[in-house]
Backbone as ProteinMPNN parsed JSONL, in Angstrom:
{"seq_chain_A": "MATKKTSHILRDEEQLAAITKRIKRAHGQMGAIIRMLEEGRSCEDIVTQMAAVAKAVNTAAFTLISASLKECIADPESDTDDIVRRLQKLFLSLA", "coords_chain_A": {"N_chain_A": [[-23.27, 25.326, 4.217], [-21.791, 22.672, 2.303], [-19.322, 20.73, 2.766], [-16.46, 19.989, 0.275], [-15.909, 16.523, -0.241], [-12.573, 15.313, 0.545], [-11.146, 12.901, 0.332], [-9.896, 10.033, -1.304], [-10.856, 7.306, -3.211], [-9.614, 4.604, -4.732], [-10.089, 3.706, -7.802], [-9.018, 2.337, -10.584], [-9.267, -0.494, -11.771], [-7.215, -2.315, -12.569], [-4.659, -1.782, -11.262], [-6.088, -1.824, -8.694], [-6.08, -4.654, -8.517], [-3.446, -5.681, -8.821], [-2.285, -4.301, -6.465], [-4.113, -5.863, -4.736], [-3.375, -8.568, -5.066], [-0.823, -8.458, -4.303], [-0.417, -7.916, -1.754], [-2.132, -10.036, -0.822], [-0.092, -11.871, -1.198], [1.837, -11.071, 0.494], [0.445, -11.648, 3.033], [0.44, -14.313, 3.01], [3.044, -14.719, 3.133], [3.246, -13.762, 5.789], [2.336, -15.64, 7.044], [4.062, -18.161, 6.39], [6.207, -16.941, 7.991], [5.41, -17.016, 10.634], [5.201, -19.878, 11.233], [7.899, -20.554, 10.526], [8.963, -19.325, 12.658], [7.607, -20.87, 14.894], [8.796, -23.35, 14.276], [11.321, -23.067, 14.862], [13.539, -21.878, 13.164], [16.203, -20.345, 11.578], [17.516, -17.215, 12.36], [18.478, -15.825, 10.445], [17.01, -16.717, 8.307], [14.359, -16.206, 8.758], [14.523, -13.364, 9.238], [14.762, -12.729, 6.536], [12.456, -13.518, 5.129], [10.96, -11.38, 6.569], [11.89, -9.153, 5.632], [10.998, -9.358, 3.013], [8.418, -9.238, 3.149], [7.894, -6.771, 4.317], [8.78, -5.428, 2.285], [7.303, -5.929, 0.054], [4.567, -5.035, 1.348], [5.083, -2.446, 1.454], [5.728, -1.8, -1.125], [3.345, -1.898, -2.228], [1.668, -0.083, -0.807], [2.93, 2.179, -1.875], [2.364, 1.959, -4.326], [-0.475, 2.329, -4.5], [-0.47, 4.832, -3.7], [0.375, 6.266, -5.432], [-1.247, 5.653, -7.796], [-3.583, 6.601, -6.817], [-2.814, 9.282, -6.73], [-2.513, 9.71, -9.526], [-5.173, 9.539, -10.349], [-6.702, 11.489, -8.991], [-5.457, 13.987, -9.899], [-6.176, 13.844, -12.494], [-8.844, 14.032, -12.209], [-11.419, 16.463, -12.71], [-13.208, 17.345, -10.922], [-12.254, 17.049, -8.385], [-10.751, 18.222, -5.358], [-8.136, 18.984, -5.734], [-5.712, 19.847, -4.58], [-6.01, 19.785, -2.072], [-6.18, 16.653, -1.876], [-3.656, 16.106, -2.886], [-1.843, 17.015, -0.972], [-2.888, 15.46, 0.953], [-2.028, 12.983, 0.119], [0.597, 13.145, -0.006], [1.255, 13.215, 2.545], [0.749, 11.093, 3.434], [2.497, 9.335, 2.004], [5.04, 10.298, 2.776], [4.498, 9.281, 5.427], [5.389, 6.463, 5.328], [8.23, 6.605, 4.714]], "CA_chain_A": [[-22.542, 25.212, 2.929], [-21.356, 21.279, 2.431], [-17.795, 20.793, 2.356], [-16.219, 18.839, -0.598], [-15.046, 15.514, 0.283], [-11.167, 15.06, -0.146], [-10.509, 11.721, 0.656], [-10.082, 9.294, -2.585], [-11.06, 5.811, -3.612], [-8.984, 4.068, -6.045], [-11.055, 2.987, -8.809], [-8.523, 1.619, -11.52], [-9.369, -2.03, -11.388], [-6.005, -3.282, -12.991], [-4.124, -1.198, -9.898], [-6.458, -2.478, -7.505], [-5.956, -6.24, -8.859], [-2.255, -5.739, -8.515], [-2.244, -4.302, -5.215], [-4.651, -6.835, -3.954], [-2.308, -9.791, -5.346], [0.789, -8.166, -3.65], [-1.042, -7.544, -0.203], [-2.473, -11.382, -0.459], [1.261, -12.792, -1.269], [2.389, -10.781, 1.769], [-0.265, -12.315, 3.925], [0.981, -15.811, 2.925], [4.546, -14.723, 3.622], [3.38, -13.779, 7.288], [1.998, -17.303, 7.922], [5.329, -18.629, 6.518], [6.958, -16.277, 9.071], [4.946, -17.618, 11.898], [5.435, -21.188, 10.915], [9.324, -20.483, 10.765], [9.092, -18.909, 14.178], [7.375, -22.153, 15.517], [9.72, -24.479, 13.827], [12.559, -22.8, 15.204], [14.086, -21.323, 12.138], [17.196, -19.446, 11.935], [17.361, -16.008, 12.319], [18.426, -15.106, 9.122], [15.929, -17.308, 7.191], [13.052, -15.376, 9.194], [14.563, -11.809, 8.979], [14.866, -12.367, 4.845], [11.258, -13.247, 4.991], [10.245, -10.58, 6.974], [12.225, -8.122, 4.745], [10.272, -9.687, 1.717], [6.829, -8.928, 3.485], [7.81, -5.4, 4.374], [8.68, -4.807, 0.634], [5.647, -6.068, -0.42], [3.486, -4.155, 1.848], [5.139, -0.974, 1.286], [5.363, -1.464, -2.5], [1.558, -2.155, -2.521], [1.279, 1.346, -0.43], [3.317, 3.23, -2.658], [1.457, 2.119, -6.041], [-1.756, 2.649, -4.09], [-0.609, 6.426, -3.411], [0.806, 7.089, -6.877], [-2.282, 5.348, -8.715], [-4.444, 7.737, -6.568], [-2.383, 10.797, -7.149], [-2.94, 10.099, -10.762], [-6.495, 9.675, -10.464], [-7.215, 12.538, -8.607], [-5.197, 14.622, -10.562], [-7.358, 13.639, -13.727], [-10.273, 14.374, -11.866], [-11.632, 18.092, -12.586], [-14.241, 17.513, -9.805], [-11.485, 16.856, -7.159], [-10.163, 19.252, -4.348], [-6.604, 18.214, -6.004], [-4.523, 20.43, -3.786], [-6.04, 18.938, -0.514], [-5.892, 15.334, -2.026], [-2.377, 15.76, -3.038], [-1.738, 17.126, 0.134], [-2.936, 14.301, 1.971], [-1.557, 11.867, -0.193], [2.23, 13.331, 0.009], [1.616, 12.999, 3.747], [0.721, 9.411, 3.179], [3.801, 8.807, 1.067], [5.936, 10.525, 3.979], [4.584, 8.17, 6.25], [6.175, 5.522, 4.601], [9.628, 7.019, 4.681]], "C_chain_A": [[-21.728, 23.828, 3.084], [-19.701, 21.452, 2.117], [-17.398, 19.839, 1.303], [-15.32, 17.599, 0.086], [-13.497, 15.61, -0.537], [-10.352, 14.121, 0.009], [-10.652, 11.31, -1.128], [-10.059, 8.13, -2.299], [-10.373, 5.461, -4.669], [-10.043, 3.442, -6.869], [-10.408, 2.383, -9.955], [-8.356, 0.272, -10.976], [-8.224, -2.713, -11.628], [-4.917, -2.804, -11.691], [-4.478, -2.264, -8.923], [-6.189, -3.846, -7.401], [-4.401, -6.229, -8.304], [-1.876, -5.445, -7.005], [-2.59, -5.236, -4.208], [-3.623, -8.221, -3.937], [-1.205, -9.507, -4.441], [0.41, -8.268, -1.934], [-1.495, -9.469, 0.158], [-1.055, -12.264, -0.318], [1.782, -12.147, 0.019], [1.845, -11.497, 3.021], [0.422, -13.669, 4.018], [2.377, -15.663, 3.496], [4.695, -14.648, 5.367], [3.143, -14.939, 7.895], [3.155, -18.19, 7.77], [6.179, -18.365, 7.744], [6.771, -17.039, 10.366], [5.227, -19.061, 11.997], [7.057, -21.264, 11.243], [9.7, -20.371, 12.234], [9.126, -20.351, 15.257], [8.252, -23.238, 15.393], [11.073, -24.194, 14.385], [13.679, -22.692, 14.307], [15.059, -20.424, 12.365], [16.575, -18.126, 11.731], [17.206, -15.091, 11.247], [17.365, -15.612, 8.067], [14.376, -16.138, 7.52], [13.321, -13.924, 8.808], [14.361, -11.649, 7.196], [13.313, -12.349, 4.728], [10.622, -12.097, 5.652], [10.756, -9.245, 6.04], [11.353, -8.07, 3.417], [8.89, -9.062, 1.985], [6.953, -7.331, 3.66], [7.889, -4.727, 3.124], [7.758, -4.992, -0.042], [4.515, -5.166, -0.171], [4.125, -2.541, 1.217], [5.253, -0.623, -0.257], [3.853, -1.235, -2.735], [1.155, -0.468, -1.798], [1.726, 2.656, -1.362], [2.74, 3.273, -4.139], [-0.001, 2.478, -5.339], [-1.936, 4.088, -3.994], [-0.498, 6.892, -4.841], [-0.796, 6.81, -7.922], [-3.448, 6.645, -8.332], [-4.254, 9.196, -6.988], [-2.868, 10.821, -8.784], [-4.19, 10.196, -11.119], [-7.104, 10.992, -10.285], [-6.752, 13.783, -9.13], [-5.962, 14.854, -12.05], [-8.661, 14.069, -13.361], [-10.724, 15.711, -11.572], [-12.492, 18.336, -11.358], [-13.702, 17.592, -8.265], [-10.896, 18.009, -6.421], [-8.803, 18.625, -4.59], [-5.39, 18.618, -5.083], [-4.823, 19.788, -2.567], [-5.6, 17.408, -1.002], [-4.501, 15.202, -2.261], [-1.819, 16.099, -1.617], [-1.527, 16.256, 1.113], [-2.303, 13.218, 1.435], [-0.084, 11.844, 0.08], [2.226, 13.036, 1.381], [1.628, 11.521, 4.172], [2.018, 8.896, 2.939], [4.832, 9.092, 2.061], [5.697, 9.272, 5.13], [5.151, 6.966, 6.303], [7.635, 5.555, 4.761], [10.326, 6.591, 5.913]], "O_chain_A": [[-20.945, 23.816, 4.034], [-19.131, 22.217, 1.339], [-17.994, 18.763, 1.359], [-14.3, 17.729, 0.763], [-13.275, 15.864, -1.72], [-9.128, 14.213, -0.092], [-11.25, 11.964, -1.982], [-9.425, 7.698, -1.336], [-10.579, 6.133, -5.68], [-10.817, 2.626, -6.37], [-11.238, 1.726, -10.583], [-7.612, -0.089, -10.063], [-8.061, -3.746, -10.979], [-4.347, -3.764, -11.173], [-3.794, -3.17, -8.448], [-6.049, -4.319, -6.273], [-4.217, -6.846, -7.256], [-1.22, -6.27, -6.37], [-1.941, -5.52, -3.201], [-3.215, -8.76, -2.908], [-0.699, -10.447, -3.829], [1.174, -8.754, -1.101], [-1.19, -10.031, 1.21], [-0.922, -13.17, 0.505], [2.274, -13.016, 0.739], [2.59, -11.893, 3.917], [0.921, -14.055, 5.075], [2.797, -16.491, 4.304], [5.588, -15.103, 6.082], [3.572, -15.287, 8.995], [3.432, -18.955, 8.694], [6.742, -19.237, 8.405], [7.664, -17.566, 11.03], [5.543, -19.403, 13.136], [7.446, -21.989, 12.159], [10.49, -21.076, 12.862], [10.002, -20.784, 16.005], [8.454, -24.009, 16.331], [11.925, -25.083, 14.364], [14.719, -23.303, 14.552], [14.907, -19.652, 13.312], [15.512, -17.879, 11.162], [16.444, -14.151, 11.021], [16.972, -14.927, 7.123], [13.657, -15.535, 6.724], [12.496, -13.295, 8.144], [13.898, -10.637, 6.669], [12.791, -11.326, 4.286], [9.528, -11.83, 5.155], [9.929, -8.368, 5.789], [11.046, -7.026, 2.842], [8.3, -8.434, 1.106], [6.087, -6.64, 3.125], [7.271, -3.7, 2.843], [7.357, -4.124, -0.817], [3.744, -4.662, -0.988], [3.445, -1.722, 0.599], [4.98, 0.495, -0.694], [3.387, -0.349, -3.452], [0.334, 0.233, -2.39], [1.142, 3.726, -1.533], [2.66, 4.238, -4.9], [-0.667, 3.132, -6.142], [-3.022, 4.654, -4.114], [-1.199, 7.781, -5.326], [-1.295, 7.689, -8.624], [-4.007, 7.395, -9.132], [-5.068, 10.019, -7.407], [-3.492, 11.776, -9.248], [-4.482, 10.855, -12.116], [-7.828, 11.556, -11.106], [-7.479, 14.755, -8.928], [-6.228, 15.95, -12.543], [-9.492, 14.439, -14.191], [-10.546, 16.2, -10.457], [-12.493, 19.44, -10.815], [-14.311, 17.987, -7.272], [-10.5, 18.887, -7.188], [-8.337, 17.827, -3.776], [-4.377, 17.95, -4.875], [-3.903, 19.221, -1.978], [-4.596, 16.964, -0.445], [-4.008, 14.151, -1.851], [-1.231, 15.137, -1.124], [-0.576, 16.129, 1.884], [-1.949, 12.369, 2.253], [0.495, 10.793, 0.357], [3.285, 12.497, 1.7], [2.327, 10.955, 5.013], [2.548, 8.065, 3.675], [5.6, 8.156, 2.287], [6.571, 8.52, 5.561], [5.394, 6.446, 7.392], [8.231, 4.493, 4.943], [11.519, 6.851, 6.069]]}, "name": "protein", "num_of_chains": 1, "seq": "MATKKTSHILRDEEQLAAITKRIKRAHGQMGAIIRMLEEGRSCEDIVTQMAAVAKAVNTAAFTLISASLKECIADPESDTDDIVRRLQKLFLSLA"}
């Protein structure tokens, strides 16, 4: 007997675009942090940028989880209980 696949791939193009844009911005900020370190910038400036990157990445992750949760609950074919449990675990991993 085949088991039902319980992972989820986000299909909402608008959410995917928003998440991708946020991650690309964080990627650029990481490059800026490296340059700041190499240039000998102040700890305060560097940590401020690091905090911005952390917030951008976490926001992208939370958005991905919430959009995935919305999709899987709306999908009658999904094993909702298992997917919800797995997404909750992912959510808690960010806390």
